[in-house]
C-alpha positions in Angstrom: -1.0 10.6 2.9 -3.1 7.6 1.2 -1.9 7.3 -2.3 -3.6 5.2 -5.0 -1.4 2.4 -6.6 -1.8 1.8 -10.2 -0.4 -1.0 -12.5 2.7 0.4 -14.9 4.1 -2.7 -16.4 3.4 -6.5 -16.8 5.2 -9.4 -17.9 4.9 -13.2 -17.9 8.6 -13.4 -16.8 9.4 -12.2 -13.0 12.9 -11.4 -13.9 11.6 -8.7 -16.5 9.3 -7.2 -13.7 12.1 -7.2 -11.2 14.1 -5.3 -13.7 11.6 -2.7 -14.2 10.7 -2.2 -10.6 14.2 -1.8 -9.5 15.0 1.1 -12.4 12.1 2.9 -11.0 13.2 2.7 -7.7 17.0 3.8 -8.6 14.8 6.5 -10.3 13.1 8.0 -6.8 9.9 6.2 -7.6 8.1 3.9 -5.1 7.5 0.4 -6.9 6.0 -3.0 -5.7 5.8 -6.3 -7.7 2.3 -8.4 -7.5 3.1 -11.8 -8.4 -0.2 -13.4 -10.0 1.6 -16.2 -11.6 0.5 -19.9 -10.2 3.6 -20.9 -8.4 3.7 -24.8 -9.5 3.2 -23.9 -13.5 4.4 -20.5 -14.0 1.5 -19.1 -15.8 -0.2 -15.8 -15.1 1.4 -12.4 -14.8 3.7 -10.5 -12.8 2.6 -6.9 -12.6 4.7 -3.6 -11.2 2.5 -1.2 -9.4 3.2 2.6 -8.5 1.6 5.3 -6.8 -0.6 7.0 -9.5 0.7 10.4 -9.1 4.3 9.3 -10.5 2.6 7.4 -13.6 3.9 10.0 -16.2 7.5 10.1 -14.7 7.8 6.3 -14.3 6.4 5.6 -17.7 9.0 8.2 -19.2 11.5 6.4 -17.5 10.5 2.8 -18.9 10.6 4.1 -22.4 13.8 6.1 -22.0 15.1 2.4 -20.5 13.1 0.7 -23.7 11.5 -1.6 -21.3 
């Protein structure tokens, strides 16, 4: 199966994106982090991506946890 992945969450702080990713995984949703920050100066964004077909479930979980 070839899932299309979409961005569900963005932050400038890595730990916040990691928290969202882990909560989604704990709830049975595949999630990965794409770190687009510059390694030396820490500017840029960290994104959490999920399979497109999990969007509504993931959004509900994010809202439920006030993330």
